[in-house]
C-alpha positions, 0 to 999 in steps of 0.5 A: 500462470494459467490463461484464465489468470491473465489480466483482462481489459475491457476498454475502461480508461480508469482501469488501463494503468493497472492493466498495462502494468500487469500485462507488461509484467506478464510478458516480461515474465514470459521473456517477451517484454522486448516485443512491446518496444518499437525498437523490436522491429529492428530484430524482424525481417522486412515483412512476414513473407521473407524467407529465412534460413535457420542455418544462418545465425542472423536469419535464425535470430529473426525467426526467433524474433518472429516467434516471440512476436507471434507468441506475445500477440496471441497472449495480448489477444486473449487479454483483450478478447472479452471486448469487441472494441478491444478485438477491433484494436487487435485487428487494426494492428495487422497489415498485409506485411504482418497479417498476424499483427505486431505487438508493439503496434498494438501496444502503441495504439492502446497507449494512445487511446487509453493512457491518461495524460500525466496530469489526469493520471496524477489526479486519478491517483490522488482521488484513489489515494484519499479514498482508501479506507482501513477496516477495524479488523484489517492489518494496517500493512494492507494500507501500505500495500494499497499505496504501493499498488497505486504508485506502481499502477500509475507509475507516479511516485506519491509524495511522503506528505500525501501518503501520511495524510492519506494514512491518517484519513484512512485509519484515523477512526481506529488509530488516531491515538496511536498516530498522535502518540507516535507523531509526538514521540518522533517530534520530541526526538527532533525527527520527521514523521514518515509513512513507514513510522505510522504503519509500524506504530499502527501494526504494533497496536494492531498486534496488541489490540486487534480483534481477530481471534488467534489460531490455536496453532500460533497462540505462542506467536501472538503472545510473542508479538504482544510482549516483544516491545521494550515495555515489559510492565503491566498496563495501568488500565487493563493490567495486561503486559506488553504495552503502556496505558497510552497504547491501551485499547481500553483507555477510553472506557476508563474514567478517573474518579478523582480528576474526572478525565478518561484514560486512567484510573484514580489510583494512578492519577498524577494529581494525587499527592500520593502519586508524586513519585509516579510523575514523569520528569516532564510533569512540572508544578504549576505555580505552587500546586501540583496540578499540571496536566499533560493532555492530548487533543482529546483531553486525556491524560497520557500515562 
């Protein structure tokens, strides 16, 4: 990673958790992670002025620890170099015994000053969680990645029901039908809805109805994605293969000329006696007439 790609921190508390996670990860990648811990001082000599002999294994190990600390200190200085306040903190980690500074001392100072308490961190995390949004043309897996990023950045696991609630809020505008359909199917089977279930259902819907134009090089992949599900018949609304009418992006545009409801065409309306054979097993006779309608919350008949 080049120097210009190092995580930078300007002293804003709301950004510290993410910076800390990135900075620690970078130092670990450079095999400098131990320098962040107070226990690292046990691997160093009493001070920087102690003369060490490279021919003695124990003193050689101390020399290598000093080099690790100096390397990590230089990296941390670059990370904090764009703010005068941060550079002052770098200077405050230096002393007569260690004129170049100790990384673990600097790290502890940063944590004390900028790391929010667990309660405040959890509150900030929740606010950001429910502020997430999913655009119409954005792959739903991006939402999953953002939630994972919040967990990693704050170091606090997010409860499953909060994830589900956040997903429904962020994606409900474009995926409410998909979410409702998946939720009903899982509950009918006696299962419990999870965050992964919703993301998977939304991703499948996106692969079918997404508004992005397929690249000329991967049209076969797009076609495969659209027809790889267990439902291989044609949709009763748009006529395309690979999805049911309940999953069709066009269903809100269709209105039955017989019953007046959206979501299906007259020729497929279950209220017609001619379509008696097309009714599913759970479609039952209401009193003596064939007029039972299975509706979702939006008042649509789901075929």
